DOPAKOL-615381 format. One record per residue (C-alpha): residue number from 1; chain; x, y, z. Coordinates in steps of 0.2 Angstrom, whole numbers, plus 5000, padded with zeros to 4 digits. Layout:
! residues N
SITE  nr kette east north   up
SITE NUM     A    X     Y    Z
...
! end
This chain:
! residues 188
SITE  nr kette east north   up
SITE   1     A 5000  5000 5000
SITE   2     A 5006  5017 4995
SITE   3     A 5010  5029 5010
SITE   4     A 5009  5048 5011
SITE   5     A 5014  5060 5024
SITE   6     A 5005  5077 5024
SITE   7     A 5014  5090 5034
SITE   8     A 5002  5102 5044
SITE   9     A 5009  5118 5051
SITE  10     A 4998  5132 5059
SITE  11     A 4990  5142 5046
SITE  12     A 4988  5129 5033
SITE  13     A 4973  5130 5020
SITE  14     A 4959  5118 5026
SITE  15     A 4953  5111 5010
SITE  16     A 4971  5110 5002
SITE  17     A 4975  5097 5016
SITE  18     A 4959  5088 5020
SITE  19     A 4953  5085 5002
SITE  20     A 4968  5076 4997
SITE  21     A 4968  5066 5013
SITE  22     A 4950  5061 5010
SITE  23     A 4953  5057 4992
SITE  24     A 4968  5047 4995
SITE  25     A 4961  5037 5009
SITE  26     A 4945  5033 4999
SITE  27     A 4957  5027 4986
SITE  28     A 4966  5015 4998
SITE  29     A 4981  5025 5001
SITE  30     A 4989  5026 5019
SITE  31     A 4989  5044 5024
SITE  32     A 4998  5051 5040
SITE  33     A 4995  5069 5044
SITE  34     A 5010  5076 5053
SITE  35     A 5010  5090 5065
SITE  36     A 5024  5102 5062
SITE  37     A 5020  5111 5079
SITE  38     A 5033  5108 5092
SITE  39     A 5026  5096 5105
SITE  40     A 5008  5096 5100
SITE  41     A 4997  5086 5088
SITE  42     A 4984  5100 5087
SITE  43     A 4987  5112 5072
SITE  44     A 4976  5127 5068
SITE  45     A 4971  5130 5050
SITE  46     A 4971  5147 5041
SITE  47     A 4952  5148 5046
SITE  48     A 4955  5144 5064
SITE  49     A 4949  5126 5064
SITE  50     A 4959  5115 5076
SITE  51     A 4964  5098 5068
SITE  52     A 4972  5084 5078
SITE  53     A 4986  5077 5067
SITE  54     A 4990  5058 5067
SITE  55     A 5008  5060 5072
SITE  56     A 5021  5073 5078
SITE  57     A 5035  5077 5066
SITE  58     A 5048  5071 5079
SITE  59     A 5040  5054 5080
SITE  60     A 5040  5050 5061
SITE  61     A 5053  5042 5050
SITE  62     A 5049  5047 5032
SITE  63     A 5060  5034 5024
SITE  64     A 5044  5023 5020
SITE  65     A 5035  5038 5011
SITE  66     A 5030  5036 4993
SITE  67     A 5024  5055 4994
SITE  68     A 5027  5070 5005
SITE  69     A 5014  5083 5003
SITE  70     A 5013  5101 5008
SITE  71     A 4996  5110 5009
SITE  72     A 4997  5129 5006
SITE  73     A 4989  5143 5015
SITE  74     A 4997  5157 5024
SITE  75     A 5006  5158 5036
SITE  76     A 5005  5139 5034
SITE  77     A 5017  5138 5019
SITE  78     A 5029  5150 5027
SITE  79     A 5029  5140 5043
SITE  80     A 5033  5124 5033
SITE  81     A 5047  5133 5024
SITE  82     A 5054  5138 5041
SITE  83     A 5054  5120 5048
SITE  84     A 5071  5113 5045
SITE  85     A 5065  5095 5047
SITE  86     A 5052  5097 5034
SITE  87     A 5065  5105 5022
SITE  88     A 5077  5091 5025
SITE  89     A 5064  5077 5023
SITE  90     A 5059  5085 5006
SITE  91     A 5077  5085 5000
SITE  92     A 5080  5067 5005
SITE  93     A 5063  5062 4997
SITE  94     A 5067  5071 4981
SITE  95     A 5085  5065 4980
SITE  96     A 5079  5047 4981
SITE  97     A 5068  5050 4966
SITE  98     A 5052  5049 4976
SITE  99     A 5037  5060 4975
SITE 100     A 5034  5077 4982
SITE 101     A 5019  5088 4981
SITE 102     A 5014  5106 4986
SITE 103     A 4998  5116 4982
SITE 104     A 4994  5135 4983
SITE 105     A 5008  5145 4992
SITE 106     A 5017  5129 4997
SITE 107     A 5027  5126 4981
SITE 108     A 5038  5141 4988
SITE 109     A 5046  5128 4999
SITE 110     A 5050  5117 4984
SITE 111     A 5056  5131 4974
SITE 112     A 5068  5138 4988
SITE 113     A 5075  5120 4990
SITE 114     A 5079  5120 4971
SITE 115     A 5068  5105 4968
SITE 116     A 5058  5114 4954
SITE 117     A 5073  5118 4943
SITE 118     A 5070  5112 4926
SITE 119     A 5052  5107 4930
SITE 120     A 5035  5114 4925
SITE 121     A 5025  5120 4941
SITE 122     A 5010  5130 4946
SITE 123     A 5005  5139 4962
SITE 124     A 4994  5152 4969
SITE 125     A 4994  5168 4958
SITE 126     A 5007  5180 4965
SITE 127     A 5019  5167 4971
SITE 128     A 5026  5163 4953
SITE 129     A 5043  5171 4958
SITE 130     A 5045  5158 4972
SITE 131     A 5046  5144 4959
SITE 132     A 5065  5146 4957
SITE 133     A 5070  5138 4941
SITE 134     A 5053  5131 4935
SITE 135     A 5042  5136 4921
SITE 136     A 5026  5142 4928
SITE 137     A 5010  5134 4920
SITE 138     A 4996  5143 4928
SITE 139     A 4986  5126 4927
SITE 140     A 4975  5119 4941
SITE 141     A 4987  5105 4943
SITE 142     A 5004  5102 4935
SITE 143     A 5013  5085 4936
SITE 144     A 5032  5085 4930
SITE 145     A 5041  5069 4935
SITE 146     A 5041  5066 4953
SITE 147     A 5034  5084 4957
SITE 148     A 5016  5088 4958
SITE 149     A 5010  5106 4961
SITE 150     A 4993  5113 4963
SITE 151     A 4986  5131 4960
SITE 152     A 4975  5134 4975
SITE 153     A 4960  5129 4985
SITE 154     A 4949  5126 4970
SITE 155     A 4962  5115 4963
SITE 156     A 4962  5103 4979
SITE 157     A 4951  5090 4970
SITE 158     A 4961  5089 4953
SITE 159     A 4977  5089 4963
SITE 160     A 4971  5075 4975
SITE 161     A 4965  5065 4960
SITE 162     A 4981  5067 4951
SITE 163     A 4990  5061 4966
SITE 164     A 4979  5046 4968
SITE 165     A 4982  5042 4950
SITE 166     A 5001  5042 4953
SITE 167     A 5000  5032 4968
SITE 168     A 4987  5019 4962
SITE 169     A 4981  5021 4945
SITE 170     A 4970  5031 4934
SITE 171     A 4956  5019 4935
SITE 172     A 4956  5020 4954
SITE 173     A 4956  5039 4953
SITE 174     A 4942  5040 4941
SITE 175     A 4932  5027 4952
SITE 176     A 4934  5038 4967
SITE 177     A 4930  5054 4957
SITE 178     A 4914  5046 4951
SITE 179     A 4909  5040 4969
SITE 180     A 4912  5057 4976
SITE 181     A 4901  5065 4962
SITE 182     A 4916  5075 4955
SITE 183     A 4918  5067 4938
SITE 184     A 4901  5073 4932
SITE 185     A 4905  5091 4936
SITE 186     A 4919  5091 4923
SITE 187     A 4907  5085 4910
SITE 188     A 4896  5101 4910
! end
């Protein structure tokens, strides 16, 4: 079974974390939400909803990760960018050729680490300059090799289905999209 770690820092965008968690779990992927708040599993979203993460960052070994994912939102993306452990985990993941993903403002973390050099990527409008070395697409979701980026809150579903297709297969992603009544929206 594929395994995903979703990093949660105070100020993350609610739907950019929870929609991918929901879609991936429906698709049979093991997802672990990880608090990046020192000593607390409780994390507060950008809209002041308190979420209890599955694990503390300090208690995790990410060597078994198929994907490390960053939700956006502010100041959540900045808080992730300022977390040395998150940055190191992303560098190790990417260096091993495994998948990383970020949505909205969070691609700034990948850009700052140089993980987007030579890649196509998207982000929330206004953060394009943080995609260091990347070609900005402006798409809802951009997949380039082992890096997936999403534009913003409205892109949370396409982003999540793209991740599920990568971790399982396109048929599973489509089946979950149909079951969640998402697929018919794209046919209008």
